[in-house]
Kinemage of the C-alpha trace (Angstrom):
@kinemage 1
@onewidth
@group {chain A} dominant
@subgroup {mainchain}
@vectorlist {calphas} color= white
{ca met a 1} P 9.043 -51.478 12.057
{ca lys a 2} L 11.034 -49.502 9.501
{ca arg a 3} L 8.199 -50.082 6.983
{ca leu a 4} L 5.616 -48.750 9.437
{ca ala a 5} L 7.673 -45.640 10.202
{ca leu a 6} L 8.296 -45.025 6.490
{ca ser a 7} L 4.622 -45.447 5.556
{ca thr a 8} L 3.566 -43.167 8.452
{ca leu a 9} L 6.027 -40.559 7.226
{ca leu a 10} L 4.725 -40.893 3.672
{ca val a 11} L 1.073 -40.550 4.762
{ca thr a 12} L 1.993 -37.504 6.867
{ca leu a 13} L 3.787 -35.863 3.934
{ca ile a 14} L 0.856 -36.520 1.592
{ca gly a 15} L -1.525 -35.063 4.178
{ca leu a 16} L 0.621 -31.945 4.614
{ca thr a 17} L 0.936 -31.495 0.869
{ca ala a 18} L -2.824 -31.762 0.400
{ca ala a 19} L -3.448 -29.314 3.246
{ca gly a 20} L -0.919 -26.928 1.715
{ca cys a 21} L -2.685 -27.061 -1.641
{ca lys a 22} L -6.033 -26.275 -0.021
{ca ser a 23} L -4.453 -23.381 1.859
{ca asp a 24} L -2.936 -21.987 -1.351
{ca glu a 25} L -6.304 -22.205 -3.098
{ca ala a 26} L -7.981 -20.276 -0.306
{ca asp a 27} L -5.324 -17.569 -0.431
{ca ser a 28} L -5.331 -17.180 -4.203
{ca pro a 29} L -7.350 -14.263 -5.565
{ca ala a 30} L -10.616 -14.921 -7.307
{ca ala a 31} L -11.089 -13.900 -10.900
{ca pro a 32} L -11.676 -10.148 -11.164
{ca ala a 33} L -15.287 -9.072 -11.110
{ca thr a 34} L -16.247 -6.642 -13.813
{ca thr a 35} L -18.690 -3.802 -13.464
{ca ala a 36} L -21.288 -2.713 -15.978
{ca gly a 37} L -18.866 -0.028 -17.124
{ca gly a 38} L -16.167 -2.619 -17.716
{ca ala a 39} L -13.881 -1.480 -14.907
{ca ser a 40} L -12.073 -4.197 -13.018
{ca gln a 41} L -13.086 -4.587 -9.381
{ca ala a 42} L -10.281 -7.052 -8.636
{ca ala a 43} L -7.993 -6.618 -5.671
{ca asp a 44} L -6.325 -3.533 -7.047
{ca gln a 45} L -2.706 -4.125 -7.970
{ca tyr a 46} L -2.135 -0.481 -7.035
{ca pro a 47} L -2.808 -0.172 -3.307
{ca lys a 48} L -4.468 2.767 -1.602
{ca gly a 49} L -2.168 5.621 -0.624
{ca asp a 50} L 0.628 7.692 -2.076
{ca asp a 51} L 2.778 4.745 -3.171
{ca gly a 52} L -0.144 3.102 -4.967
{ca ala a 53} L -1.064 6.388 -6.664
{ca lys a 54} L 2.527 6.926 -7.819
{ca ala a 55} L 2.825 3.404 -9.204
{ca leu a 56} L -0.496 3.699 -11.038
{ca leu a 57} L 0.289 7.129 -12.481
{ca gln a 58} L 3.720 5.997 -13.653
{ca ala a 59} L 2.099 3.017 -15.383
{ca leu a 60} L -0.683 4.985 -17.141
{ca pro a 61} L 1.450 6.511 -19.926
{ca lys a 62} L 2.894 3.078 -20.731
{ca asp a 63} L -0.465 1.268 -20.659
{ca pro a 64} L -3.314 3.351 -22.145
{ca ala a 65} L -5.783 0.475 -21.563
{ca leu a 66} L -5.232 0.952 -17.844
{ca val a 67} L -7.162 4.239 -18.008
{ca gln a 68} L -10.388 2.336 -18.744
{ca lys a 69} L -10.014 0.474 -15.446
{ca leu a 70} L -10.359 3.817 -13.651
{ca gln a 71} L -13.970 4.254 -14.762
{ca pro a 72} L -16.150 4.705 -11.669
{ca thr a 73} L -19.275 2.660 -11.002
{ca ala a 74} L -22.537 4.087 -9.653
{ca glu a 75} L -21.389 3.045 -6.175
{ca asp a 76} L -18.063 4.814 -6.708
{ca tyr a 77} L -19.813 8.073 -7.601
{ca lys a 78} L -21.783 7.744 -4.343
{ca ala a 79} L -18.503 7.237 -2.470
{ca leu a 80} L -17.072 10.401 -4.063
{ca phe a 81} L -20.022 12.806 -4.149
{ca val a 82} L -22.763 13.725 -1.670
{ca gly a 83} L -26.455 13.162 -2.462
{ca ala a 84} L -27.762 14.208 -5.878
{ca ala a 85} L -24.259 15.287 -6.927
{ca ala a 86} L -23.348 11.605 -7.345
{ca ala a 87} L -25.995 10.979 -10.022
{ca lys a 88} L -25.229 14.286 -11.720
{ca ala a 89} L -21.512 13.449 -11.853
{ca glu a 90} L -22.205 9.947 -13.169
{ca gln a 91} L -24.300 11.304 -16.033
{ca phe a 92} L -21.713 13.969 -16.857
{ca tyr a 93} L -18.774 11.540 -16.995
{ca lys a 94} L -20.677 8.978 -19.061
{ca lys a 95} L -21.212 11.677 -21.704
{ca ser a 96} L -17.811 13.358 -21.520
{ca val a 97} L -15.060 10.941 -20.454
{ca trp a 98} L -16.378 7.375 -20.418
{ca thr a 99} L -17.982 7.391 -23.870
{ca gly a 100} L -16.265 4.282 -25.180
{ca gln a 101} L -13.631 6.346 -26.975
{ca lys a 102} L -9.947 5.939 -26.155
{ca val a 103} L -8.917 8.154 -23.241
{ca glu a 104} L -5.227 8.916 -22.914
{ca val a 105} L -3.457 10.084 -19.787
{ca ala a 106} L 0.157 10.926 -20.575
{ca gly a 107} L 2.605 13.724 -21.117
{ca ser a 108} L 4.798 14.270 -24.145
{ca ala a 109} L 7.705 11.940 -24.851
{ca gly a 110} L 10.116 14.061 -22.762
{ca gln a 111} L 7.751 14.440 -19.814
{ca thr a 112} L 8.907 11.466 -17.816
{ca glu a 113} L 8.895 12.892 -14.289
{ca leu a 114} L 5.799 12.574 -12.098
{ca lys a 115} L 4.819 15.338 -9.656
{ca leu a 116} L 2.027 14.349 -7.275
{ca ala a 117} L -0.143 16.443 -4.935
{ca lys a 118} L -3.001 15.415 -2.682
{ca ala a 119} L -5.711 16.884 -0.498
{ca thr a 120} L -8.573 15.371 1.418
{ca ser a 121} L -12.129 16.263 0.524
{ca asp a 122} L -12.250 17.995 3.902
{ca asp a 123} L -9.262 20.189 2.880
{ca leu a 124} L -10.962 20.958 -0.428
{ca lys a 125} L -14.255 21.826 1.263
{ca ala a 126} L -12.512 24.151 3.751
{ca trp a 127} L -10.190 25.354 0.966
{ca thr a 128} L -7.127 25.074 3.190
{ca ser a 129} L -3.791 26.537 2.156
{ca ala a 130} L -2.615 23.054 1.115
{ca ala a 131} L -5.622 22.647 -1.202
{ca glu a 132} L -5.301 26.178 -2.567
{ca ala a 133} L -1.592 25.751 -3.278
{ca glu a 134} L -1.953 22.525 -5.260
{ca phe a 135} L -5.458 22.240 -6.739
{ca pro a 136} L -7.330 24.195 -9.417
{ca gly a 137} L -9.837 26.733 -8.081
{ca gly a 138} L -12.780 24.641 -9.270
{ca tyr a 139} L -12.166 22.315 -6.323
{ca lys a 140} L -13.198 25.154 -3.992
{ca asp a 141} L -16.624 25.140 -5.674
{ca val a 142} L -17.036 21.360 -5.687
{ca gly a 143} L -15.674 20.871 -2.144
{ca pro a 144} L -19.089 21.007 -0.414
{ca his a 145} L -20.353 18.252 -2.740
{ca leu a 146} L -17.541 15.782 -1.946
{ca gln a 147} L -17.914 12.913 0.496
{ca pro a 148} L -15.813 13.508 3.623
{ca gly a 149} L -12.597 11.579 4.192
{ca val a 150} L -11.658 10.893 0.561
{ca thr a 151} L -8.128 11.758 -0.567
{ca trp a 152} L -7.980 13.354 -4.018
{ca tyr a 153} L -4.845 13.417 -6.159
{ca arg a 154} L -3.607 15.852 -8.766
{ca trp a 155} L -0.519 15.149 -10.862
{ca lys a 156} L 1.714 16.389 -13.644
{ca tyr a 157} L 4.028 14.707 -16.069
{ca thr a 158} L 6.989 17.056 -16.515
{ca glu a 159} L 10.371 17.096 -18.129
{ca pro a 160} L 13.024 16.260 -15.539
{ca gly a 161} L 13.847 19.328 -13.460
{ca lys a 162} L 10.888 21.385 -14.737
{ca asp a 163} L 7.746 22.430 -12.876
{ca ser a 164} L 5.283 22.809 -15.720
{ca gly a 165} L 3.930 19.947 -17.753
{ca met a 166} L 0.793 17.999 -18.627
{ca ala a 167} L -1.506 18.287 -15.598
{ca phe a 168} L -4.352 15.992 -14.515
{ca asp a 169} L -6.567 15.733 -11.455
{ca gly a 170} L -9.444 13.790 -9.957
{ca leu a 171} L -7.831 10.489 -8.944
{ca ala a 172} L -9.217 8.882 -5.781
{ca his a 173} L -9.271 5.473 -4.125
{ca val a 174} L -12.780 4.341 -3.143
{ca asn a 175} L -14.454 0.971 -2.688
{ca gly a 176} L -11.101 -0.816 -2.825
{ca his a 177} L -9.868 0.550 -6.170
{ca trp a 178} L -8.730 3.690 -7.986
{ca val a 179} L -11.155 5.829 -9.967
{ca trp a 180} L -10.742 8.949 -12.057
{ca thr a 181} L -13.156 11.876 -12.253
{ca pro a 182} L -11.229 14.762 -13.842
{ca lys a 183} L -12.278 18.352 -13.151
{ca pro a 184} L -15.194 17.350 -10.918
{ca trp a 185} L -16.490 20.917 -10.659
{ca lys a 186} L -17.448 20.723 -14.350
{ca ala a 187} L -19.684 17.759 -13.579
{ca leu a 188} L -21.719 19.864 -11.179
{ca glu a 189} L -21.958 23.080 -13.222
{ca gly a 190} L -25.397 24.292 -14.274
């Protein structure tokens, strides 16, 4: 009787262990897919929203290779820009930013503080006071060409306690990952 109870317990434990392994496999992330541009489409380790943006932007100066993962795909440009503006922006960025050369996003050695601002594409299109206060004037021009509902980020690396520093813009979270299209109004000029 004791042998039967012990063997039943053992079989049950083996069954639970095997089921647990299968469950773990199902929950584990798949290998990251890579786009034609080389950007990782994996479950982004920097989640959507302010906290994800802050974590990503604090990591960029320490990991220059991370910048390359912000390269948008054709689908990302369509998620950022309306109609023909998407193709125009894609062509512009392929020739100006994503040329295969090293792209660095960082401040000077003493600029260790991050200042972050955001506005939705709707704010930029309407050129609300929040957009006007935080974003370069070129966003007023590009606003009508932005897809609605996308949050755009602008940031600066500054020395602690200072307001001026190395400024960047054009970060957005689309299609489940972060992308970077700096100074988007330049992409649509001419």
